[in-house]
C-alpha positions in Angstrom: 4.0 0.8 18.4 2.1 3.4 16.5 -0.4 2.2 13.9 1.1 -1.2 13.9 -1.9 -3.2 12.7 -3.1 -0.7 10.1 0.5 -0.7 8.7 0.6 -4.5 8.6 -2.7 -4.6 6.9 -1.7 -2.0 4.3 1.6 -3.8 3.6 0.0 -7.2 3.2 -2.8 -5.8 0.8 -0.3 -3.8 -1.2 2.0 -6.7 -1.6 -0.9 -9.0 -2.6 -2.1 -6.4 -5.2 1.4 -5.9 -6.6 1.9 -9.7 -7.0 -1.5 -9.9 -8.7 -0.5 -7.1 -11.0 2.7 -9.0 -12.0 0.6 -12.1 -12.7 -1.9 -10.1 -14.8 1.0 -8.6 -16.8 2.3 -12.1 -17.5 -1.2 -13.2 -18.5 -1.3 -10.2 -20.9 2.0 -11.1 -22.4 0.9 -14.7 -23.0 -2.4 -13.6 -24.5 -0.5 -11.2 -26.8 1.8 -14.0 -27.9 -1.3 -16.2 -28.7 -2.9 -13.4 -30.8 0.3 -12.9 -32.7 0.5 -16.6 -33.5 -3.1 -16.5 -34.6 -2.4 -13.6 -36.9 0.5 -15.4 -38.5 -1.6 -18.5 -39.1 -4.5 -16.5 -40.5 -2.4 -14.3 -42.8 1.0 -15.8 -43.8 3.7 -13.3 -43.1 1.4 -11.1 -41.0 2.5 -9.6 -37.7 0.4 -8.2 -34.8 1.9 -5.0 -33.3 1.1 -4.6 -29.6 4.4 -2.9 -28.7 2.9 0.2 -27.0 0.6 -1.9 -24.7 3.4 -4.3 -23.8 5.9 -1.5 -23.1 3.6 0.3 -20.5 2.7 -3.2 -19.2 6.4 -3.9 -18.5 6.8 -0.5 -16.8 3.8 -1.1 -14.6 5.0 -4.5 -13.7 8.4 -3.1 -12.7 6.8 -0.5 -10.4 4.6 -3.2 -8.8 7.6 -5.4 -8.2 9.5 -2.6 -6.5 6.5 -1.7 -4.4 6.0 -5.3 -3.3 9.7 -5.7 -2.3 9.6 -2.4 -0.3 6.3 -3.4 1.4 7.7 -6.9 2.3 10.8 -5.3 3.9 8.6 -2.8 5.9 6.3 -5.7 6.9 9.3 -7.7 8.2 10.5 -4.8 10.4 7.0 -4.0 11.6 6.3 -7.5 12.7 9.6 -8.8 13.9 11.4 -5.5 14.9 8.6 -3.2 15.9 10.6 -1.1 18.4 13.0 0.7 16.0 14.1 4.2 16.9 13.5 6.8 14.2 15.7 9.7 13.0 14.9 12.5 10.6 17.1 10.8 8.0 15.3 7.4 8.3 12.0 9.1 8.0 13.1 10.9 4.8 14.4 7.7 3.4 11.1 5.9 3.9 9.0 8.8 2.6 11.3 9.4 -0.3 11.4 5.7 -1.2 7.6 5.4 -1.3 7.3 8.7 -3.1 9.6 7.4 -5.9 7.6 4.3 -6.2 4.4 6.3 -6.6 6.0 8.5 -9.2 7.2 5.4 -11.1 3.7 3.9 -10.8 2.1 7.1 -12.0 4.5 7.4 -14.9 3.5 3.9 -16.1 -0.3 3.9 -15.3 -1.1 7.2 -17.0 0.1 6.2 -20.5 -1.2 2.7 -19.9 -4.7 4.1 -19.2 -4.4 6.4 -22.2 -3.3 3.7 -24.6 -6.1 1.3 -23.3 -8.7 4.0 -24.0 -7.6 5.1 -27.4 -5.4 2.6 -29.2 -5.6 -0.9 -30.6 -3.4 -3.6 -32.0 -2.3 -3.3 -35.6 -1.9 -6.2 -38.0 0.7 -5.7 -40.7 0.9 -8.0 -43.7 3.2 -7.2 -46.7 1.3 -7.0 -50.0 -2.2 -7.1 -48.5 -4.3 -3.9 -48.5 -5.3 -2.5 -45.1 -9.0 -2.6 -46.0 -8.8 -6.3 -46.7 -6.9 -6.9 -43.4 -9.6 -5.0 -41.5 -12.3 -7.0 -43.2 -10.7 -10.3 -42.3 -10.2 -9.2 -38.6 -13.9 -8.1 -38.5 -15.0 -11.4 -40.1 -13.1 -13.4 -37.5 -14.9 -11.7 -34.7 -11.7 -10.3 -33.2 -11.6 -6.9 -31.7 -8.0 -5.6 -31.4 -8.9 -2.4 -29.4 -7.1 -2.5 -26.1 -10.2 -1.5 -24.1 -11.8 -4.7 -25.3 -8.9 -6.9 -24.1 -9.7 -8.4 -20.6 -6.0 -8.9 -19.9 -5.0 -5.3 -20.5 -8.0 -3.9 -18.7 -7.3 -6.1 -15.7 -3.7 -5.1 -15.2 -4.6 -1.4 -15.7 -7.4 -1.5 -13.1 -5.4 -3.6 -10.6 -2.4 -1.3 -11.2 -4.4 1.8 -10.0 -5.7 -0.1 -6.9 -2.1 -1.1 -6.1 -1.0 2.5 -6.6 -3.8 3.6 -4.1 -2.7 1.1 -1.5 1.0 2.1 -1.9 -0.1 5.7 -1.2 -2.0 4.6 1.9 1.1 2.7 3.1 3.2 5.9 2.6 0.8 7.9 4.8 0.7 5.3 7.5 4.5 4.9 7.5 5.1 8.6 7.6 2.6 9.2 10.5 4.0 6.3 12.6 7.7 7.3 12.0 7.1 10.9 12.9 5.2 10.0 16.1 8.0 7.7 17.0 10.5 10.5 16.5 8.5 12.9 18.5 7.4 10.6 21.4 10.0 7.9 21.4 9.5 4.1 21.0 6.4 3.2 23.0 4.4 0.1 22.7 1.3 1.8 24.0 1.7 5.3 22.6 1.7 8.7 24.4 -2.1 8.9 24.8 -2.3 5.5 26.6 0.8 6.3 28.6 -0.8 9.6 29.7 -4.0 7.9 30.7 -2.0 5.3 32.7 -0.1 8.1 34.5 -3.3 9.9 35.2 -5.0 6.8 36.6 -2.1 6.0 38.8 -2.2 9.6 40.2 -6.0 9.2 40.9 -5.4 5.8 42.7 -2.7 7.4 44.9 -5.0 10.2 45.8 -7.8 7.9 46.6 -5.5 5.7 48.8 -4.4 8.8 50.6 -7.9 9.9 51.3 -8.9 6.5 52.7 -5.8 6.6 55.0 -6.8 10.0 56.2 -10.4 8.9 56.9 -9.2 6.1 59.0 -7.1 8.3 61.3 -8.9 9.7 64.4 -9.9 13.4 64.3 -7.7 16.0 66.0 -10.6 17.0 68.4 -11.0 13.4 69.5 -7.3 13.1 70.2 -7.4 16.3 72.3 -10.4 15.0 74.3 -8.6 11.8 75.1 -5.6 13.8 76.3 -7.8 16.0 78.6 -9.5 13.0 80.2 -6.2 11.4 80.8 -4.9 14.5 82.6 -8.0 14.7 84.9 
């Protein structure tokens, strides 16, 4: 089974990271809800707008969920059904599936990273000037910039790590599948099989040499025949 343990390790780590990403996104959602409630209590009728951060967070969570499901399926087949034959179609399906997940991840993480670096939450309160709102936020010690929010920073960073391990899983799956297609299903692999064949050939040659050395020489046999005739 080609690259079995590296693939198992990659699938387990990718799944764990994706589940962590989902948990961090849920934490971000809960924290955003708490901040919105605080804004309403501080300024009656006020609302805290975090829609852009929440939107990219949902997209990243969806990509992580799909990646986790695919890696769990691949982990099941790698552990319990390791000797599966491969076809060109099955290889393309695996590679295409992982590639789509990576594109999905990238499409969510790029705007999430950009929003985190450049944007912030906005408090809207009817009838209250923007300058007064900003002064109240500053006086409360709150910083609504996304890059200052631990929850948002956490899911962006872990999201990129999950993206990296998903890419590693794609590379390992592709290599193993193409080797299986080329060399066939082999628990040892072509290199080990070749070494075993070579070792067997050497053992046979050595046994033949020993057998030949134990046989009497031709000259000795002829001398015995001459003495017998005399």
